[in-house]
MMTF fields as JSON, N, C-alpha, C and O atoms, coordinates in Angstrom:
{
  "mmtfVersion": "1.0.0",
  "mmtfProducer": "UNKNOWN",
  "numBonds": 435,
  "numAtoms": 436,
  "numGroups": 109,
  "numChains": 1,
  "numModels": 1,
  "chainsPerModel": [1],
  "groupsPerChain": [109],
  "chainIdList": ["A"],
  "bondAtomList": [4, 2, 8, 6, 12, 10, 16, 14, 20, 18, 24, 22, 28, 26, 32, 30, 36, 34, 40, 38, 44, 42, 48, 46, 52, 50, 56, 54, 60, 58, 64, 62, 68, 66, 72, 70, 76, 74, 80, 78, 84, 82, 88, 86, 92, 90, 96, 94, 100, 98, 104, 102, 108, 106, 112, 110, 116, 114, 120, 118, 124, 122, 128, 126, 132, 130, 136, 134, 140, 138, 144, 142, 148, 146, 152, 150, 156, 154, 160, 158, 164, 162, 168, 166, 172, 170, 176, 174, 180, 178, 184, 182, 188, 186, 192, 190, 196, 194, 200, 198, 204, 202, 208, 206, 212, 210, 216, 214, 220, 218, 224, 222, 228, 226, 232, 230, 236, 234, 240, 238, 244, 242, 248, 246, 252, 250, 256, 254, 260, 258, 264, 262, 268, 266, 272, 270, 276, 274, 280, 278, 284, 282, 288, 286, 292, 290, 296, 294, 300, 298, 304, 302, 308, 306, 312, 310, 316, 314, 320, 318, 324, 322, 328, 326, 332, 330, 336, 334, 340, 338, 344, 342, 348, 346, 352, 350, 356, 354, 360, 358, 364, 362, 368, 366, 372, 370, 376, 374, 380, 378, 384, 382, 388, 386, 392, 390, 396, 394, 400, 398, 404, 402, 408, 406, 412, 410, 416, 414, 420, 418, 424, 422, 428, 426, 432, 430],
  "bondOrderList": [1, 1, 1, 1, 1, 1, 1, 1, 1, 1, 1, 1, 1, 1, 1, 1, 1, 1, 1, 1, 1, 1, 1, 1, 1, 1, 1, 1, 1, 1, 1, 1, 1, 1, 1, 1, 1, 1, 1, 1, 1, 1, 1, 1, 1, 1, 1, 1, 1, 1, 1, 1, 1, 1, 1, 1, 1, 1, 1, 1, 1, 1, 1, 1, 1, 1, 1, 1, 1, 1, 1, 1, 1, 1, 1, 1, 1, 1, 1, 1, 1, 1, 1, 1, 1, 1, 1, 1, 1, 1, 1, 1, 1, 1, 1, 1, 1, 1, 1, 1, 1, 1, 1, 1, 1, 1, 1, 1],
  "groupList": [{"groupName": "MET", "atomNameList": ["N", "CA", "C", "O"], "elementList": ["N", "C", "C", "O"], "formalChargeList": [0, 0, 0, 0], "bondAtomList": [1, 0, 2, 1, 3, 2], "bondOrderList": [1, 1, 2], "singleLetterCode": "M", "chemCompType": "L-PEPTIDE LINKING"}, {"groupName": "ASN", "atomNameList": ["N", "CA", "C", "O"], "elementList": ["N", "C", "C", "O"], "formalChargeList": [0, 0, 0, 0], "bondAtomList": [1, 0, 2, 1, 3, 2], "bondOrderList": [1, 1, 2], "singleLetterCode": "N", "chemCompType": "L-PEPTIDE LINKING"}, {"groupName": "THR", "atomNameList": ["N", "CA", "C", "O"], "elementList": ["N", "C", "C", "O"], "formalChargeList": [0, 0, 0, 0], "bondAtomList": [1, 0, 2, 1, 3, 2], "bondOrderList": [1, 1, 2], "singleLetterCode": "T", "chemCompType": "L-PEPTIDE LINKING"}, {"groupName": "LEU", "atomNameList": ["N", "CA", "C", "O"], "elementList": ["N", "C", "C", "O"], "formalChargeList": [0, 0, 0, 0], "bondAtomList": [1, 0, 2, 1, 3, 2], "bondOrderList": [1, 1, 2], "singleLetterCode": "L", "chemCompType": "L-PEPTIDE LINKING"}, {"groupName": "GLY", "atomNameList": ["N", "CA", "C", "O"], "elementList": ["N", "C", "C", "O"], "formalChargeList": [0, 0, 0, 0], "bondAtomList": [1, 0, 2, 1, 3, 2], "bondOrderList": [1, 1, 2], "singleLetterCode": "G", "chemCompType": "PEPTIDE LINKING"}, {"groupName": "ILE", "atomNameList": ["N", "CA", "C", "O"], "elementList": ["N", "C", "C", "O"], "formalChargeList": [0, 0, 0, 0], "bondAtomList": [1, 0, 2, 1, 3, 2], "bondOrderList": [1, 1, 2], "singleLetterCode": "I", "chemCompType": "L-PEPTIDE LINKING"}, {"groupName": "ASP", "atomNameList": ["N", "CA", "C", "O"], "elementList": ["N", "C", "C", "O"], "formalChargeList": [0, 0, 0, 0], "bondAtomList": [1, 0, 2, 1, 3, 2], "bondOrderList": [1, 1, 2], "singleLetterCode": "D", "chemCompType": "L-PEPTIDE LINKING"}, {"groupName": "ARG", "atomNameList": ["N", "CA", "C", "O"], "elementList": ["N", "C", "C", "O"], "formalChargeList": [0, 0, 0, 0], "bondAtomList": [1, 0, 2, 1, 3, 2], "bondOrderList": [1, 1, 2], "singleLetterCode": "R", "chemCompType": "L-PEPTIDE LINKING"}, {"groupName": "PRO", "atomNameList": ["N", "CA", "C", "O"], "elementList": ["N", "C", "C", "O"], "formalChargeList": [0, 0, 0, 0], "bondAtomList": [1, 0, 2, 1, 3, 2], "bondOrderList": [1, 1, 2], "singleLetterCode": "P", "chemCompType": "L-PEPTIDE LINKING"}, {"groupName": "HIS", "atomNameList": ["N", "CA", "C", "O"], "elementList": ["N", "C", "C", "O"], "formalChargeList": [0, 0, 0, 0], "bondAtomList": [1, 0, 2, 1, 3, 2], "bondOrderList": [1, 1, 2], "singleLetterCode": "H", "chemCompType": "L-PEPTIDE LINKING"}, {"groupName": "LYS", "atomNameList": ["N", "CA", "C", "O"], "elementList": ["N", "C", "C", "O"], "formalChargeList": [0, 0, 0, 0], "bondAtomList": [1, 0, 2, 1, 3, 2], "bondOrderList": [1, 1, 2], "singleLetterCode": "K", "chemCompType": "L-PEPTIDE LINKING"}, {"groupName": "GLN", "atomNameList": ["N", "CA", "C", "O"], "elementList": ["N", "C", "C", "O"], "formalChargeList": [0, 0, 0, 0], "bondAtomList": [1, 0, 2, 1, 3, 2], "bondOrderList": [1, 1, 2], "singleLetterCode": "Q", "chemCompType": "L-PEPTIDE LINKING"}, {"groupName": "ALA", "atomNameList": ["N", "CA", "C", "O"], "elementList": ["N", "C", "C", "O"], "formalChargeList": [0, 0, 0, 0], "bondAtomList": [1, 0, 2, 1, 3, 2], "bondOrderList": [1, 1, 2], "singleLetterCode": "A", "chemCompType": "L-PEPTIDE LINKING"}, {"groupName": "SER", "atomNameList": ["N", "CA", "C", "O"], "elementList": ["N", "C", "C", "O"], "formalChargeList": [0, 0, 0, 0], "bondAtomList": [1, 0, 2, 1, 3, 2], "bondOrderList": [1, 1, 2], "singleLetterCode": "S", "chemCompType": "L-PEPTIDE LINKING"}, {"groupName": "GLU", "atomNameList": ["N", "CA", "C", "O"], "elementList": ["N", "C", "C", "O"], "formalChargeList": [0, 0, 0, 0], "bondAtomList": [1, 0, 2, 1, 3, 2], "bondOrderList": [1, 1, 2], "singleLetterCode": "E", "chemCompType": "L-PEPTIDE LINKING"}, {"groupName": "PHE", "atomNameList": ["N", "CA", "C", "O"], "elementList": ["N", "C", "C", "O"], "formalChargeList": [0, 0, 0, 0], "bondAtomList": [1, 0, 2, 1, 3, 2], "bondOrderList": [1, 1, 2], "singleLetterCode": "F", "chemCompType": "L-PEPTIDE LINKING"}, {"groupName": "VAL", "atomNameList": ["N", "CA", "C", "O"], "elementList": ["N", "C", "C", "O"], "formalChargeList": [0, 0, 0, 0], "bondAtomList": [1, 0, 2, 1, 3, 2], "bondOrderList": [1, 1, 2], "singleLetterCode": "V", "chemCompType": "L-PEPTIDE LINKING"}],
  "groupTypeList": [0, 1, 2, 2, 3, 4, 2, 5, 6, 7, 8, 3, 2, 9, 6, 8, 10, 10, 11, 12, 8, 0, 10, 8, 13, 2, 8, 13, 14, 8, 12, 4, 13, 12, 5, 8, 6, 15, 2, 2, 8, 4, 12, 2, 14, 13, 7, 11, 1, 7, 2, 7, 14, 0, 11, 3, 5, 8, 14, 12, 3, 12, 7, 12, 9, 0, 9, 14, 7, 3, 11, 14, 12, 14, 7, 14, 7, 11, 16, 2, 7, 3, 3, 12, 12, 7, 7, 0, 11, 7, 7, 12, 14, 7, 12, 13, 0, 7, 12, 7, 7, 12, 3, 12, 0, 12, 16, 0, 11],
  "groupIdList": [1, 2, 3, 4, 5, 6, 7, 8, 9, 10, 11, 12, 13, 14, 15, 16, 17, 18, 19, 20, 21, 22, 23, 24, 25, 26, 27, 28, 29, 30, 31, 32, 33, 34, 35, 36, 37, 38, 39, 40, 41, 42, 43, 44, 45, 46, 47, 48, 49, 50, 51, 52, 53, 54, 55, 56, 57, 58, 59, 60, 61, 62, 63, 64, 65, 66, 67, 68, 69, 70, 71, 72, 73, 74, 75, 76, 77, 78, 79, 80, 81, 82, 83, 84, 85, 86, 87, 88, 89, 90, 91, 92, 93, 94, 95, 96, 97, 98, 99, 100, 101, 102, 103, 104, 105, 106, 107, 108, 109],
  "secStructList": [7, 7, 7, 7, 7, 7, 7, 1, 1, 1, 7, 1, 7, 1, 7, 4, 4, 4, 1, 7, 7, 7, 7, 7, 1, 1, 6, 6, 1, 7, 6, 6, 1, 1, 7, 7, 1, 1, 7, 7, 6, 6, 2, 2, 2, 2, 2, 2, 2, 2, 2, 2, 2, 2, 2, 2, 2, 2, 2, 2, 2, 2, 2, 2, 2, 2, 2, 2, 2, 2, 2, 2, 2, 2, 2, 2, 2, 2, 2, 2, 2, 2, 2, 2, 2, 2, 2, 2, 2, 2, 2, 2, 2, 2, 2, 2, 2, 2, 2, 2, 2, 2, 2, 2, 2, 2, 2, 2, 7],
  "xCoordList": [0.806, -0.117, 0.927, 1.956, 0.378, 1.347, 0.765, -0.394, 1.685, 1.225, 1.905, 1.909, 2.495, 3.053, 1.898, 0.833, 2.222, 1.248, 1.363, 2.378, 0.478, 0.536, 1.629, 2.18, 2.118, 3.237, 2.669, 1.463, 3.537, 2.977, 2.534, 1.503, 3.313, 2.852, 1.686, 0.83, 1.504, 0.369, -0.325, -0.042, -1.125, -1.744, -2.72, -3.158, -3.1, -4.001, -5.483, -6.397, -5.562, -6.912, -6.642, -5.713, -7.432, -7.348, -8.246, -8.266, -9.039, -9.823, -9.154, -8.931, -8.838, -7.941, -8.364, -7.551, -9.678, -10.033, -9.679, -9.485, -9.568, -9.051, -7.687, -7.226, -6.846, -5.509, -4.979, -5.629, -3.701, -3.069, -2.7, -2.298, -2.794, -2.316, -0.869, -0.118, -0.418, 1.058, 1.747, 1.47, 2.593, 3.314, 4.929, 5.36, 5.745, 7.044, 7.569, 7.094, 8.562, 9.052, 10.131, 10.367, 10.789, 11.786, 11.528, 10.866, 12.1, 11.895, 12.662, 12.403, 13.596, 14.532, 13.694, 13.999, 12.705, 11.936, 11.244, 10.701, 11.237, 10.692, 9.117, 8.404, 8.709, 7.281, 6.654, 7.089, 5.447, 4.605, 5.131, 4.716, 5.942, 6.373, 5.198, 5.027, 4.428, 3.25, 2.174, 2.232, 0.951, -0.351, -0.682, -0.49, -1.19, -1.681, -2.814, -3.646, -2.987, -4.113, -5.353, -6.374, -5.459, -6.743, -6.942, -6.052, -8.235, -8.673, -8.744, -9.427, -8.05, -8.144, -9.533, -10.266, -9.948, -11.316, -11.596, -10.781, -12.914, -13.364, -12.898, -13.358, -12.128, -11.572, -12.67, -12.834, -13.516, -14.644, -15.636, -16.036, -16.004, -16.776, -16.206, -16.916, -14.848, -14.175, -14.198, -14.253, -14.149, -14.114, -15.676, -15.866, -16.681, -17.984, -18.302, -18.993, -17.78, -18.117, -17.263, -17.734, -16.044, -15.5, -16.2, -16.308, -16.706, -17.424, -18.689, -19.059, -19.394, -20.62, -20.251, -20.947, -19.243, -18.659, -18.545, -19.127, -17.806, -17.448, -18.706, -18.726, -19.829, -21.043, -21.715, -22.567, -21.402, -22.196, -21.373, -21.876, -20.201, -19.471, -20.149, -20.171, -20.725, -21.41, -22.65, -23.005, -23.238, -24.37, -24.018, -24.74, -22.695, -22.061, -21.685, -21.966, -21.019, -20.591, -21.836, -21.796, -22.954, -24.073, -24.656, -25.175, -24.6, -25.221, -24.335, -24.795, -22.983, -22.159, -22.282, -22.3, -22.357, -22.629, -23.915, -23.9, -25.01, -26.373, -26.092, -26.43, -25.534, -25.235, -24.547, -24.925, -23.599, -22.818, -23.673, -23.706, -24.443, -25.395, -26.428, -26.811, -26.928, -27.809, -27.247, -27.935, -25.94, -25.171, -24.957, -25.103, -24.65, -24.423, -25.66, -25.63, -26.871, -28.071, -28.438, -28.937, -28.275, -28.463, -27.619, -28.124, -26.357, -25.502, -25.936, -25.887, -26.421, -27.012, -28.197, -28.4, -29.163, -30.239, -29.901, -30.483, -28.998, -28.433, -27.924, -28.266, -27.129, -26.582, -27.816, -27.952, -28.658, -29.925, -30.672, -31.119, -30.883, -31.545, -30.694, -31.248, -29.38, -28.557, -28.603, -28.679, -28.553, -28.618, -29.915, -29.917, -31.063, -32.377, -32.415, -32.902, -31.955, -31.846, -31.13, -31.499, -29.971, -29.208, -29.94, -29.938, -30.667, -31.304, -32.404, -32.562, -33.204, -34.253, -33.717, -34.38, -32.498, -31.96, -31.535, -31.7, -30.937, -30.647, -31.835, -31.756, -32.899, -34.214, -34.744, -35.124, -34.788, -35.142, -34.472, -35.078, -32.981, -32.191, -32.411, -32.303, -32.724, -33.195, -34.514, -34.603, -35.528, -36.734, -36.547, -37.124, -35.697, -35.478, -34.809, -35.178, -33.865, -33.361, -34.163, -33.992, -35.174, -36.204, -37.092, -37.37, -37.518, -38.389, -37.664, -38.26, -36.36, -35.624, -35.619, -35.903, -35.235, -35.236, -36.569, -36.606, -37.729, -38.981, -39.295, -39.762, -39.018, -39.094, -38.341, -38.868, -37.162, -36.31, -36.74, -36.527, -37.304, -37.835, -39.082, -39.351, -39.888, -41.225, -40.824, -41.51, -39.9, -39.409, -38.884, -39.135, -38.017, -37.429, -38.532, -38.299, -39.557, -40.503, -41.522, -42.335],
  "yCoordList": [-1.13, 0.11, 1.238, 1.278, 2.205, 3.473, 4.478, 4.891, 4.832, 5.926, 7.295, 8.167, 7.453, 8.67, 9.751, 9.422, 10.976, 12.036, 12.525, 12.249, 13.163, 13.745, 14.532, 15.044, 14.758, 15.67, 16.808, 16.879, 17.714, 18.924, 18.433, 18.844, 17.585, 17.026, 16.18, 16.221, 15.394, 14.355, 14.721, 13.956, 15.686, 15.955, 14.83, 14.141, 14.6, 13.678, 14.194, 13.42, 15.431, 15.834, 17.233, 17.941, 17.588, 18.836, 19.848, 20.973, 19.573, 20.585, 21.307, 20.82, 22.634, 23.428, 23.448, 23.498, 23.406, 23.398, 22.142, 22.221, 20.953, 19.771, 19.612, 18.683, 20.572, 20.395, 21.066, 21.931, 20.561, 21.302, 22.741, 23.072, 23.539, 24.921, 24.978, 24.163, 25.933, 26.062, 26.592, 27.73, 25.914, 26.349, 26.371, 25.57, 27.231, 27.186, 25.73, 25.116, 25.187, 23.919, 24.044, 23.108, 25.041, 25.384, 26.625, 27.485, 26.768, 28.088, 29.16, 30.312, 28.932, 29.963, 30.646, 31.768, 29.952, 30.597, 31.823, 31.833, 32.921, 34.217, 34.113, 33.441, 34.839, 34.7, 35.594, 36.707, 34.956, 35.746, 35.28, 35.905, 34.316, 33.905, 33.082, 33.025, 32.482, 31.613, 32.261, 33.284, 31.818, 32.403, 32.219, 31.104, 33.234, 33.233, 32.356, 32.276, 31.63, 30.754, 31.424, 30.741, 32.805, 33.561, 34.291, 34.521, 34.66, 35.695, 37.021, 37.23, 38.038, 39.34, 39.878, 39.707, 40.574, 41.02, 41.939, 42.757, 41.729, 42.582, 42.117, 42.716, 41.221, 40.667, 40.072, 40.295, 39.233, 38.544, 39.689, 39.6, 40.738, 41.723, 42.422, 42.71, 42.693, 43.358, 42.637, 43.251, 41.233, 40.498, 40.477, 40.463, 40.473, 40.472, 41.782, 41.801, 42.921, 44.223, 44.227, 44.783, 43.619, 43.651, 42.854, 43.27, 41.674, 40.927, 41.606, 41.478, 42.3, 43.059, 44.09, 44.264, 44.788, 45.945, 45.22, 45.642, 44.147, 43.418, 43.029, 43.119, 42.559, 42.25, 43.517, 43.455, 44.65, 45.942, 46.579, 47.529, 46.183, 46.743, 46.805, 47.889, 45.751, 45.84, 46.771, 47.364, 46.843, 47.822, 49.328, 50.219, 49.505, 50.925, 51.23, 52.263, 50.196, 50.467, 50.809, 51.716, 50.001, 50.226, 51.582, 52.209, 52.078, 53.355, 54.457, 55.371, 54.197, 55.243, 55.422, 56.495, 54.223, 54.063, 54.823, 55.613, 54.617, 55.197, 56.774, 57.569, 57.089, 58.585, 59.192, 60.25, 58.484, 58.969, 59.051, 60.068, 57.975, 57.964, 59.079, 59.566, 59.539, 60.445, 61.823, 62.643, 62.121, 63.3, 63.351, 64.373, 62.292, 62.219, 62.701, 63.561, 61.964, 62.299, 63.805, 64.391, 64.567, 65.812, 66.701, 67.612, 66.417, 67.209, 67.082, 68.063, 65.857, 65.827, 66.554, 67.092, 66.679, 67.495, 68.946, 69.68, 69.406, 70.802, 71.133, 72.177, 70.247, 70.488, 70.674, 71.726, 69.78, 69.767, 70.983, 71.499, 71.544, 72.827, 73.962, 74.851, 73.949, 75.016, 75.021, 76.073, 73.812, 73.718, 74.344, 75.107, 73.992, 74.325, 75.994, 76.692, 76.514, 77.93, 78.726, 79.827, 78.041, 78.747, 78.756, 79.768, 77.5, 77.424, 78.503, 79.255, 78.535, 79.7, 81.064, 81.974, 81.262, 82.578, 83.033, 84.159, 81.946, 82.171, 82.408, 83.199, 81.756, 81.933, 83.291, 83.953, 83.776, 85.129, 86.169, 87.165, 85.975, 86.977, 87.038, 88.126, 85.931, 85.818, 86.605, 87.494, 86.356, 87.007, 88.544, 89.328, 88.919, 90.307, 90.923, 92.013, 90.252, 90.895, 91.059, 91.955, 90.014, 89.959, 91.238, 92.017, 91.454, 92.573, 93.89, 94.816, 93.958, 95.159, 95.533, 96.661, 94.393, 94.599, 95.095, 95.934, 94.446, 94.847, 96.224, 96.937, 96.656, 98.105, 98.99, 100.012, 98.657, 99.544, 99.581, 100.563, 98.538, 98.574, 99.373, 100.082, 99.306, 100.067, 101.729, 102.586, 101.986, 103.386, 103.997, 105.168, 103.085, 103.466, 103.729, 104.653, 103.189, 103.49, 104.419, 104.678],
  "zCoordList": [-0.004, -0.014, 0.069, 0.744, -0.837, -0.995, -0.045, -0.091, 0.822, 1.943, 1.703, 2.572, 0.457, 0.216, -0.157, -0.679, 0.152, -0.051, -1.489, -2.128, -1.978, -3.283, -3.514, -2.54, -4.792, -5.108, -5.864, -6.098, -6.257, -7.041, -8.424, -8.956, -8.953, -10.396, -10.214, -11.098, -9.177, -9.075, -7.706, -6.784, -7.435, -6.155, -5.832, -6.754, -4.508, -4.198, -4.685, -4.97, -4.728, -5.226, -5.915, -5.527, -6.891, -7.633, -6.991, -7.49, -5.877, -5.336, -4.184, -3.076, -4.626, -3.672, -2.207, -1.284, -2.053, -0.556, 0.164, 1.377, -0.462, 0.188, 0.301, 0.965, -0.385, -0.418, 0.97, 1.556, 1.438, 2.534, 2.306, 1.191, 3.181, 2.978, 2.725, 3.261, 1.903, 1.76, 2.911, 3.29, 3.497, 4.689, 4.348, 3.519, 4.953, 4.673, 5.008, 5.963, 4.2, 4.625, 5.545, 6.309, 5.566, 6.725, 7.257, 6.674, 8.503, 9.143, 8.557, 8.908, 7.688, 7.181, 5.939, 5.535, 5.413, 4.454, 4.923, 6.028, 4.089, 4.541, 4.683, 3.939, 5.691, 6.017, 5.031, 4.737, 4.467, 3.522, 2.112, 1.137, 1.933, 0.621, 0.104, -1.114, 0.878, 0.382, 0.594, 1.277, 0.059, 0.237, 1.648, 2.134, 2.429, 3.663, 3.886, 2.983, 5.04, 5.228, 5.431, 5.351, 5.715, 5.933, 4.679, 3.86, 4.58, 3.475, 3.998, 5.0, 3.376, 3.821, 3.825, 2.851, 4.976, 5.145, 3.984, 3.557, 3.462, 2.454, 1.082, 0.111, 0.907, -0.472, -1.207, -2.407, -0.441, -1.099, -1.693, -2.853, -0.872, -1.261, -2.495, -3.459, -2.427, -3.418, -4.799, -5.865, -4.684, -5.812, -6.343, -7.559, -5.524, -5.957, -6.646, -7.665, -6.076, -6.764, -8.14, -9.132, -8.179, -9.436, -10.442, -11.596, -10.05, -10.986, -11.363, -12.53, -10.554, -10.917, -11.845, -12.846, -11.628, -12.582, -13.914, -14.914, -13.918, -15.212, -16.048, -17.276, -15.239, -15.883, -16.321, -17.207, -15.773, -16.188, -17.267, -17.868, -17.578, -18.695, -19.977, -20.561, -20.511, -21.733, -21.769, -22.788, -20.647, -20.562, -20.535, -20.982, -19.893, -20.052, -21.503, -22.11, -21.961, -23.445, -24.363, -25.194, -24.143, -25.034, -24.759, -25.683, -23.525, -23.11, -23.876, -24.561, -23.63, -24.287, -25.852, -26.456, -26.353, -27.834, -28.188, -29.131, -27.476, -27.754, -27.624, -28.502, -26.61, -26.308, -27.634, -28.138, -28.092, -29.276, -30.369, -31.062, -30.615, -31.879, -31.835, -32.899, -30.61, -30.424, -30.72, -31.328, -30.283, -30.525, -32.164, -32.835, -32.586, -34.116, -34.901, -35.781, -34.423, -35.152, -34.85, -35.811, -33.646, -33.532, -34.442, -35.098, -34.46, -35.478, -36.771, -37.513, -37.22, -38.673, -38.831, -39.919, -37.761, -37.98, -38.012, -38.81, -37.195, -37.267, -38.73, -39.285, -39.306, -40.652, -41.511, -42.136, -41.572, -42.466, -42.335, -43.36, -41.154, -40.835, -41.448, -42.095, -41.258, -41.821, -43.374, -44.01, -43.943, -45.41, -45.916, -46.882, -45.216, -45.736, -45.515, -46.405, -44.461, -44.226, -45.194, -45.601, -45.58, -46.768, -48.055, -48.755, -48.458, -49.617, -49.64, -50.602, -48.446, -48.47, -48.513, -49.011, -47.994, -48.125, -49.499, -49.968, -50.103, -51.557, -52.456, -53.396, -52.189, -52.907, -52.72, -53.686, -51.393, -51.007, -51.661, -52.057, -51.839, -52.485, -53.91, -54.477, -54.592, -56.038, -56.104, -56.95, -55.295, -55.438, -55.332, -56.086, -54.341, -54.112, -55.323, -55.759, -55.844, -57.135, -58.339, -59.167, -58.4, -59.463, -59.122, -60.034, -57.896, -57.568, -57.894, -58.446, -57.542, -57.814, -59.263, -59.664, -60.126, -61.542, -62.19, -63.09, -61.6, -62.012, -61.8, -62.688, -60.505, -60.053, -60.966, -61.406, -61.265, -62.07, -63.587, -64.299, -63.982, -65.337, -65.323, -66.293, -64.261, -64.229, -64.085, -64.641, -63.454, -63.344, -64.549, -64.837, -65.404, -66.565, -67.536, -68.316, -67.65, -68.684, -68.452, -69.34]
}
């Protein structure tokens, strides 16, 4: 019967919760070189917040994209209004010139 514990290459189990915590093999190994046995307070909450933020990223991107499209549409509407105003101004100027010519012709005769 084989009583040897698992090795790094062939652990007894792949479930990290069932594996023995990493401890320094010799006292000369510096403290903190391995993952500590405790979880930092607030780390789980921080991870959950980060996960929630990651899940909301597509929504934020879509919102920014929609905002950009709305601004683009508004700019296009402004350009359309400006072009229409210029066309009407040219039409009015031509009508004014025709009226002046007609008046000049009437005065001349």
